[in-house]
TILO-792405 format. One line per field, with one value per residue (C-alpha): z, y, x; residue in one letter. Coordinates in nm, 3 decimals. Layout:
zz <- (Z	...)
yy <- (Y	...)
xx <- (X	...)
residuo <- (A	...)
# end
This chain:
zz <- (0.053	0.233	0.372	0.644	0.684	0.948	1.093	1.444	1.594	1.295	1.300	1.002	1.092	0.820	0.882	0.604	0.628	0.465	0.307	0.163	-0.120	-0.487	-0.580	-0.310	-0.238	-0.516	-0.381	-0.027	-0.135	-0.346	-0.070	0.195	-0.030	-0.126	0.243	0.318	0.317	0.419	0.797	0.828	1.147	1.063	1.254	1.037	1.228	1.105	1.347	1.068	0.836	0.876	0.600	0.418	0.124	-0.012	-0.229	0.088	0.245	-0.061	-0.028	0.334	0.223	-0.039	0.214	0.455	0.184	0.086	0.449	0.512	0.204	0.322	0.685	0.781	1.082	1.062	1.364	1.315	1.558	1.571	1.375	1.423	1.509	1.159	0.990	1.265	1.210	0.832	0.873	1.130	0.915	0.620	0.836	0.750	1.107	1.210	0.972	1.165	1.514	1.642	1.919	2.091	2.091	1.894	2.204	2.235	1.865	1.913	2.205	1.987	1.732	1.993)
yy <- (-2.159	-2.314	-2.119	-2.275	-2.129	-2.197	-2.021	-2.017	-1.799	-1.565	-1.509	-1.619	-1.747	-1.732	-1.888	-1.863	-2.111	-2.035	-1.731	-1.443	-1.323	-1.229	-1.582	-1.644	-1.295	-1.308	-1.639	-1.500	-1.177	-1.351	-1.602	-1.334	-1.103	-1.389	-1.432	-1.062	-1.013	-0.686	-0.635	-0.953	-1.026	-1.185	-1.307	-1.328	-1.560	-1.500	-1.744	-1.970	-1.693	-1.664	-1.411	-1.140	-0.954	-0.616	-0.800	-0.942	-0.596	-0.464	-0.747	-0.646	-0.288	-0.403	-0.631	-0.338	-0.116	-0.378	-0.448	-0.079	-0.040	-0.333	-0.216	-0.545	-0.586	-0.770	-0.844	-0.973	-1.214	-1.408	-1.146	-1.219	-0.943	-0.913	-0.877	-0.643	-0.421	-0.413	-0.331	-0.064	0.096	0.123	0.249	-0.053	-0.184	0.118	0.007	-0.313	-0.413	-0.641	-0.895	-1.122	-1.433	-1.567	-1.528	-1.162	-1.117	-1.253	-1.014	-0.722	-0.805	-0.740)
xx <- (0.516	0.225	-0.070	-0.281	-0.631	-0.891	-1.192	-1.331	-1.600	-1.610	-1.233	-1.024	-0.678	-0.414	-0.074	0.183	0.470	0.806	0.964	0.761	0.981	0.961	0.862	0.599	0.465	0.199	0.065	0.061	-0.106	-0.370	-0.454	-0.499	-0.700	-0.933	-1.014	-1.068	-1.440	-1.608	-1.586	-1.373	-1.184	-0.850	-0.546	-0.235	-0.002	0.353	0.519	0.645	0.767	1.144	1.210	1.019	1.170	1.067	0.813	0.661	0.653	0.474	0.220	0.162	0.096	-0.154	-0.323	-0.354	-0.504	-0.761	-0.851	-0.901	-1.122	-1.337	-1.344	-1.180	-0.953	-0.623	-0.406	-0.053	0.103	0.429	0.625	0.996	1.242	1.393	1.055	0.935	1.243	1.187	0.819	0.900	1.173	0.933	0.648	0.431	0.421	0.215	-0.062	-0.130	-0.229	0.047	-0.011	0.236	0.015	-0.280	-0.498	-0.393	-0.470	-0.822	-0.871	-0.760	-1.028	-1.298)
residuo <- (X	X	X	X	X	X	X	X	X	X	X	X	X	X	X	X	X	X	X	X	X	X	X	X	X	X	X	X	X	X	X	X	X	X	X	X	X	X	X	X	X	X	X	X	X	X	X	X	X	X	X	X	X	X	X	X	X	X	X	X	X	X	X	X	X	X	X	X	X	X	X	X	X	X	X	X	X	X	X	X	X	X	X	X	X	X	X	X	X	X	X	X	X	X	X	X	X	X	X	X	X	X	X	X	X	X	X	X	X	X)
# end
C-alpha cells in the first residue's frame, strides 16, 4: 500500500493506493491518525482503493472516532460501489460526509 499526502489551503489530502485489508489496514490507520490534528480539515480520496476488507472497515471506524474526538472533519471521495455498499451495510457510511469529487469534498469542508 502507498499513501500519498499533500496539503493545500489548510486542507490535508490523503490518497491511499491499493487494497486496505488485514495486512495494510494498520499502516493506513496509523498514517491517517498521524495526520488528524485537532480541528483538521481532511479529504480522504479513495479513488485508487479497489478493495477494503473488514479490517479496513474497522480502520475507518477508528478514524471516524478519532476525528470526532478531535473535532476534525473528514470528507470521503472516490469511494467505489463495492466499498460504498460494505460501508453502508455496516452503518459506517453514515459517519462520514461523502462527496463525488475532490472539489465537492473541499466545498463540504467549508
